[in-house]
C-alpha positions in Angstrom: -26.9 -15.2 -57.9 -30.1 -15.2 -56.0 -32.5 -12.3 -56.6 -35.5 -12.0 -54.4 -38.6 -9.9 -55.5 -39.1 -8.3 -52.1 -42.6 -7.0 -52.9 -43.9 -10.7 -53.7 -42.4 -12.1 -50.6 -44.7 -13.3 -47.7 -41.9 -14.2 -45.5 -42.9 -17.8 -45.4 -39.4 -18.9 -44.5 -39.3 -21.9 -46.9 -36.2 -20.6 -48.6 -34.2 -20.1 -45.4 -35.4 -23.5 -44.1 -34.4 -25.5 -47.2 -31.3 -23.7 -48.2 -28.5 -26.4 -48.0 -25.8 -23.8 -47.3 -27.8 -22.0 -44.7 -27.0 -18.5 -46.2 -30.6 -17.1 -46.3 -32.2 -15.6 -43.3 -35.1 -13.2 -42.7 -34.1 -9.7 -42.7 -35.0 -6.8 -40.6 -36.5 -4.7 -43.1 -40.3 -5.0 -44.1 -41.6 -5.2 -47.5 -44.8 -3.0 -48.8 -46.9 -5.9 -47.4 -45.5 -5.9 -44.0 -43.3 -8.8 -44.0 -39.6 -9.3 -43.2 -38.1 -10.5 -46.6 -35.0 -12.8 -46.7 -31.5 -11.7 -47.4 -28.5 -13.6 -48.4 -25.8 -13.6 -45.7 -22.9 -14.9 -47.6 -23.2 -14.7 -51.6 -19.9 -16.5 -52.2 -21.0 -19.5 -50.4 -24.3 -19.8 -52.6 -24.2 -23.0 -54.9 -27.0 -21.7 -57.1 -28.9 -25.1 -56.4 -32.2 -23.0 -56.8 -33.8 -25.0 -54.1 -35.0 -21.5 -52.3 -36.5 -20.5 -55.8 -38.1 -24.0 -56.1 -39.5 -23.9 -52.5 -41.0 -20.3 -52.9 -44.7 -20.6 -53.2 -44.8 -17.0 -54.4 -42.3 -17.4 -57.2 -40.3 -14.3 -55.7 -36.8 -15.8 -56.0 -34.7 -16.1 -59.3 -31.5 -17.8 -59.4 -28.9 -17.4 -62.0 -25.3 -18.1 -62.5 -22.7 -15.7 -61.0 -21.5 -13.2 -63.7 -17.5 -13.0 -63.7 
């Protein structure tokens, strides 16, 4: 499960660019800083590899195993 702290995001796009499953994209809603933060397009396709969190220079992404 990917959780994005939208208030920290600067919309650099690294998470979108480096996601191996291509399931992140910059959304259409702005955060309080005026940046379009990323959203997940297909949560079921996420493999929880945490590359998005690793690439985020702001530390705005947390990845954890999906709860069943």
